[in-house]
Structures are given as C-alpha cells and as structure tokens.
N, C-alpha and C positions, 0 to 999 in steps of 0.2 A: 421735600422740604419739611423740616421739623420746625414747629413754633413752640417756644418755651411756655411752660405753665405760668411763668411770671409776666407774660404779656399783659400790659395795662390797657393798651388801645390799639386799634387797627383802623387806618384810614388811608385814603388816596390823596396825594398832594404833588404839586409840581415843585421842581427845584428852580428858584429864581435867582438871577444875578443881581447882587446888591453892591456893585463896585468891587471892593477888595475881598468880598466873601460871597458865599452862596447861602440861600435861605430856604428851609423847608418849614412852611407854616403849619402849626397845630390848630385844628379847628377849635373854635371857641367852646363848643359843646363838650369837648374832652376835659377842659379845665372846669367848666360849670358843673359837670356831672361828678367831678372829683377823681377822674381817671388819672389826671396829672395835675401838678401844682405849678402855677406861673412862677418863674424864677428857679424852679427845680432843675436838677441835672439828671439826664437820662441817657441810656444807650439807645441808639437808633439803628434799625436795620432797614436798608433800602432793598426793595425787591423790584426787579424790572416789571414793567407793565405786561410784558410778554410772559412772565412767570405764571400769572393766573391761568392763562390758557394752557401753558405747559403742564401745570398742576392738574388741571382737569383732564388733560389727555393721558397723563400718567396715573390718574387716580386709582385705576384698577390694580396698580402695582404697589400702592401705598398701604401697608399694614402696620398696626401698632406693635412694636416689639414688646415681648412679654415683660421686660424690665421697665417699661415706660408706663406712665399713668394712662389708664384707659379712657376713651372719650366718655363724656357724661351723658350721652344719648345713645339710643339704639335704633336700628331700622324698625319702622312701623310704630314708633312711639309718637304719641300725640302731645304737643306742647303749645302753650300760649307764649308768644314772644313779642317783643317790641322792636321794630326796625329802627336801628340807630344810625345807619349809614347806607350809602349806595356804592356798590362796587363799580369798577371800570366797565364791566359788561352791562351795567344798568340794573343788576340784581340787588334786592334788599339784603342788608347785613344785620343779623341779630347776634348778640353775645349772651352766653349763658354761663354756667359755673366755670370758674378759673379762666374766664375771657374766651372760652371756646366759641368759635364762630359757626353760625348756621347761615348758609346762603339761601335766600328765599326769593326765587324768580317772581316778578310781577308785583312785589311789594314796594311801598314808598316809605320814606323817612317819616317817623312819627306814628305809623300804623301799628295797631296791636292786632295780631292775627293768630288764629288757631292753625297750627300746621301739623302735618304728618311727616316725620323724618323718613326720607326715602333712600338716603345714601349716607354712610358714615365712614369717615377716614380718620387717621390719627390726629389731624390738625384742623379738620373742618367737616361739616355735614351739609347736606342739602335738604330743604324741607319744601313740601308742596302745600299751598294754602288750602285749608278746608273751610274756614270762616273768616271774613274780614270784620274789623272793628268790633272785637269782642272785649 
C-alpha cells in the first residue's frame, strides 16, 4: 500500500450511523495542531483494520520504487519523536517529515522518546525506544 506524500494526518476512527448518513469523526488534536481545518474539504481514504496486520506481514516485500520519494529515515538512525496517536495494535504513532509515520511499540500519546529506527519501508518505519521522556 502506498501513502501519498500529501498525507495530512493518520488516525483510527469508527464509522458511525447518523440516520441518513455515516460519520467518520476527526480527532480534535488534528484540527488543534493545524493538520486540518474545521469546515475544510478533504479526500479521505479508508483502510480496513486488517490492512495494518496485512501490511506488516507483507513488509518484507515493500520497497520504495526509484521514481518515488525516499523515506526520510534510515535503519539505525537515532531520532527524537513525539507520539501523536496510538494504532489499532496499541503501538505509538509518530510523524516526521512529509507526514511519514514511525510506529513505536510501547509508547503512549504525548510521550517524547529517543528511538532507533529498526525497520524502514516506503510508507512507514518502526522504531525502538532508547530513552523515554527526553
């Protein structure tokens, strides 16, 4: 699965029934941090909750094509990141340049952690916590 460089935010949400329509709620923090504007119009992509585990299973097959932008991190790189969200599997989610996602197992929302990037794919990376609350 490819994720556009124009990705503004990434979060998990339920689709709720509101009578004659269905609603996907945008978390307040996405508006407060300036990722999206209230009243704005956006394209929305919905990904099955099972897609995250499928992506992880296929991650060894995911390479960045040469004509696509390269990930902004490299394996072994040390980064300081702030956890902005929690994924369906309970892992922390941080965003870096161009909205690129780094999954950080064991991290909680609001934590600022020092990580080592352990795995890099075209649309996400995985980081291991080296120091918490830095």
